[in-house]
Every structure is written in C-alpha cells, then in structure tokens.
N, C-alpha and C positions, 0 to 999 in steps of 0.2 A: 360804737356802731352808728352810722348816720341815720337821721330820721327818715323813715320811709313814707313818702307821700303817695298817697295814691291819688241819652242817652240816645239818645236815639234822635237824630235830627232828620231822618229820612222822611218823616211826615211832612215837614216843610217843603221838601223838594217835590213830593208827590202832589201837594196842593198846587204849587206853582205850575206843574205840568198839566193839571186838570183845568185850571182857570185861565191860563194864558191864551189858549185858542179862543175862548169865549170873549175875552177882552178885545182880541184882534178883530173878531167879527162884528164888534160893536152892537151886540144884541142886548137890549136894555135889561131884561130879566137876568140874563147870564152875567152881564157886567155887574149888576147889583150883588149877585151871589159871589162874584169874584172879590168885590170890595169887602164883603163880610169875611170871607176866608182870609184875605190879606190882613184884616184888622186883628183877627185872633191868632194869626201866624206866630207872632213872637211868644205868646203864652204857650202854644203847643211846642215850639222849639225848645223852650227853657224847661218844660216839665219833664219829670222822670218817666221812663217807659212804664206802661201799665201791664205789659205782657212781654213774653219772650219774643224776639223778632222772628218772623217767618223765614224759613229757608227757601231761597229762590235759586233757580238754575242759572239764569243769565238775563241781562237786559234784552227785551224783545225789540223787534223793529229793525230798521236798517240805519240806525244812527251811527255816524262816524265816531271813532275814538277821538274826542276833542283834546286829548292831552290833559295836563294838570297845571294848576298854579303851583308855585314853589318847585321843589325838587324831591326826587326819591333816589336813594342809593341802595340798590337791591343786590345783596351779596349771596353767592351760591354756597356759602359754608366753607369749611376748611380754613385755609390760610387767609391772612388779611394784609395784602401787600401795601407798601408805603404809598403808592399812587392813589389807591382807593381811600386810604386814611386821609391823605392830604386834600383830596377833592371834597371829602365829607366835611373836614374842618373849614375849608374855604367857604363852602355853601352855608355852614353853620354860623359864619361871621368871625371866625378866627378868635383873636384875643377879646373881642367884644361879644362872643357867642355865649348863649345860655342853653346848656344841654340837659335834657331829662333822659335818664337811662331806665329802661323797663326790662327787668331780668326775669319776669314771670314765667316765660317759656322754659327756663332752665330748672329742672327738678333738682339738680345737684347744687347749684348756687343758692337756691332758696332754702333747701334743706340744711346746708352747712352754714348759711349766712356768710359765705365767702364770695363776694360779688366781684369776680375778676374783671369783668367788663367795666364796671363802675370805677374800680381802682385804676384801670388803664386810662380811661378818659379823663380822670382827674389829673393825670400827668401831662396832658396835651395842650396846656396853656389857655384853656377857655376861661371866660370871666366867671362862670359858675357851672357846676355839675351836680344835679340832684338825682336822687334815687326814688323811683315810684314803683310800688308793688302792693298788690292785694289779690286775694282770690275771691273776695266778696263783692259782687256787683253793686250792693247797696253802698259800700264804702267808695266804690268807683264813681258813684253819683254825688258824693259829698263835695260841695263847693270848695271847702278848705283842702281837701285831698288833691283836687286837680289844679290848685292854684299855681304850682310850678310850671304847668303846661301853658298857662295863660301868658306868661312872660317869656316862654322859651323861644329860641330861634331854631332849635333842633331837637329831635328825639331819636333815640336808638333802641331797637327791639332786639333782644338777645335771641340766640338759637335755643333749641330744645324741642318742645312739643307745641305746635301751633294751636292745638285745641285748648291748651291752658290759657293762651292769650284770648281766644274767642270766648271761653266760658267766663272769664273774669271781666272782659271789657266791651264785648260786642253789644252795641245798643245802649251804652252808658255815656256819662259825661266825659270819660277818658277818650272814647272814640270820637266824640263830638269835638273835643279840644284838639285832637290830632288833625282832624279835618280843618279846623280853624287855623292851626299852625301852617298847614299847606296853603290855605287861602291867603294868608298874609305874607307869603313868599318864603316860608321856612323850609327846612329839609327834614325828611324822615328817612333814617337808614335802618337796615335790619339784615341779619344773616341767618341762613338756613330757615328755621321756623319763622323768624322775624321777617324773612323774605316771602314765604308762602302766604302769610296772613295778609299781605298787601293786596292779594287777589280779591275779586268779588266772588267768583267761583273758585273756591280754595281746595286744593288737594290736602285732605286731612291726614292721609296715611295709607298704608297698604301698598303692595307691589302688584301681585296678580289680582287680588280683590281690592280695587282702589276705593277708598272712602272719600267722598266729596262733601264739603260743607260750604258755609258762607263766611268769607273773611271780612276784612275791614273795607274792601272795595276802594282802596286808595288809588288804584290804577284800573279804571273801568275797562270791561271787555277784554281783559288779559288774564290768562291763567299762568301762574308762575310755578316752576318746579326747580328744585335746587339739588346740589350734589349730582348734577344731571348725567353727564357721560361717565363720571366716576362710578356711579351706581347703576348705569345702563337703564336709564329711566325714559328713554324715548318712547317705547311702546306704551308706557303708563300715561304720559302726557297726551299722546295722540288718541288714546282711548277716551280720555276725558274730553278732548276737543270734539271727538265724534258725537258725543252726547250734548255738546254745547257749541254748535257749528258757527255761532256768531262771534266766538272768542278767538283771539290770537294766543298762541303759546310761546312763552319764553323759558327755555331750559338753560339754567345758568350753572356752569361748571364751578368746581371748588377754586378758591383763591381768585375769583373773577366776579365782576360786578357789572350791572346795568345801571347807568346814571341817567335818570329821566328828568328833563326840563321841558316844560311845555308839551309839545307833541313829538319831540325828537329824543333819542337816547343814544348814549355812547358806551362802548364796551371798554372797561378798564381791568387791569390785573394780569394774570399769567396764562389764562386758557381761553376758552371760547364760550360764546352764547349761541344756542340753537334757536333760530326763529322758526316756529312751527305753524303752518297753516292747517286748518282742519281737514280731515279726509273728505274727499268728494267722490261722487259716483265714478267708479272706474280707476281710482287710485287710493293709496293708503295714506295720503297726506304729503305735504311738501315741507322739507326741512332745509334751511340754509344756515351754514356756519358763519358767524362773524368773529373775527379775531380782535384783540385789543387795538383800540384806536378807530375801529370802524363804527359807523353810525347806522341808525334806522329811523324811519319816519312813521309814526303811528297813524297819521292820516292815510298815507299810501298803503300801509299794511292792512288797515281796516277796509279800504277799497278792495284789496286783493281777497280778503276773507269773504266779503259780500259777493264778489264776482264768482268765487267758487261755489257759493251757496246758490246763486241764481243759475249757474250753468246747467245742472242736471234738469231743472224744471223747464228751462228754455229749450233744451235738446228734445225733451219729451213733447213739448208743444209743437216744435217744428216737425217732429216725426208724425204726430197726429195729423197735422195739416197736410203733410205729404201723402199720408195714407188715404185721406178723404178727397184729395184732388183728383178729378176725373182725367 
C-alpha cells in the first residue's frame, strides 16, 4: 500500500484588506500600523489555526469575481469522458506533472483502502502520483504530511461526502497548500463532492432541507452544485442563491466539467452546465444552459449578479420619488 501523506491563511488576506486603504491614504498613524501588520504577517500565515474557522455566508460588497490564478477542473460526478481527462492532464503538466490525489471524501475507498482514483491516475503517464489522506486536522497541519503538495503541479479531490473534506482540511496547511498550488499556476480538479468543496458557500447536502457550509473557496462568489439536472437540483441551487444573492450558481451535469482559467470557463464533456443567477424581486432566478465547447466570463456574470441585486432597490427608489413628486 502506498504511503499516505497527508491552516488557515485567510488571516493574512484579512489584514491586507484592512491596511491597504490606510496606506493608500498616506495617513502617518495608519501607515505605521500597516507596517507593523505587514511585518508580522508571515508569522501569522505560517502558524497553525488556534480555533475552528467561522462559517460565513458569502463575501460582502460589490467586488467582481476576479477569477483565479492557475486552473480548476470541476466535474459534476458520474462519468469521466476522455476530453476532461486530457485537459486535466495537460494543465497538470503531462509527463512532467506531479499529482496529489486526495480520496478523503470517499467513505468506501478509505474504508476498504482500495483507492481506485489513485490507481487510475498512476496509469496516466505523469511524473509522479502521491496519495494524501487523513481525518485528523492536526496531521493535516504537519509540514511533512503536506510536503507532496509543495512540489505538486496538480491535485485531485475524489467524490463522496464534501463534509469529510471540510472537517479534515478546512483551515489547515492542506487547504493553504492547495491555494499555493493555484497561485503558482497549478490545477486542482475534483468530481462530485470534490467539486462542491471548491465553493466558498458550499452546499453540504440535503434536497428539500438544504444544508449549507463553508468550503475551500477556491472559486470565490460561486456556488457549485453537481449531478445537477440528473438529480433535478435546480430548485436547490436557486434556493441557496436566494440566501446568498451576491453569488453566481454553476449547476454541472454528470460526465460534464467546467474548466476555469483566470476569469473565463469552458464546458467539456457530454452534457450541460446551468449558469444560475440569483432570484430577484419579481422572478425566480435566471438559468442559462451551456453545452460542451461553450464559454462563460466570470467578470460579466458577476456584473449581471450585481445588476439584479441593485434592480429592486433602484425600482423602489424611483417609485418613492414618483410618489413624492407634486
């Protein structure tokens, strides 16, 4: 059996967001505080989390979805067509690629120690394929455990239960290294549960009573749902978007993938991707089907989301002005 290798870097991002406006305004006291914060930043970023990360609903404000460095291959579960595999291998670096497979979401594979996905990727001609798994967040913070991710060009998240991934890795060095992998231009792929966990606002389960948690947030301001039309999940995704109206929804059918690079994405595979805008006053949400080969622009879609969010308040404002005009 292969050796299994197995925290939180959002403090750093929060500090940058707090101090950057102060620096830009050139206020002496604020600038001094900024300098102190930036001096201690590396220590905070490298330290282990002291408490469980808070659950948040969605990023606030009107920030565009700026896209991502690197790439994501987000598969809706079910089959795994050759064009999706080939694109993932290309983004991973082909024969020079170093892949880390994370099977933690799969209860069956972990229980039986029969890691099908790991064995499959071993046959695909990459330079190296490593297996990384633990249920223990302390182990997920061990520098020796995360070492394979430091040299990886790609990571793959298996399907199963996305909460198994969150409980083991959210806020740990594993999640931090996944972000670093993207930052240096690598690719992260995942299917089913491995797709859902890429959301910030993550659908944790349920159909009529939908459970929502916080995922890895690899694709900000987007809620991902999988097995989408196969399991008739449109109402589920739109209900989550109604509670998180600044987010875009991507519903991915089985044997289908969204490949994200920068701020654009392409549909690959056999079926469709449903691009869902949150419900607005007077409608139940907007859904557009994209077929294989079609593309979407996260910049433009973020603008569409914000336009829908503004529209009801602007309409009420205009109605109020009309009512008070003599």
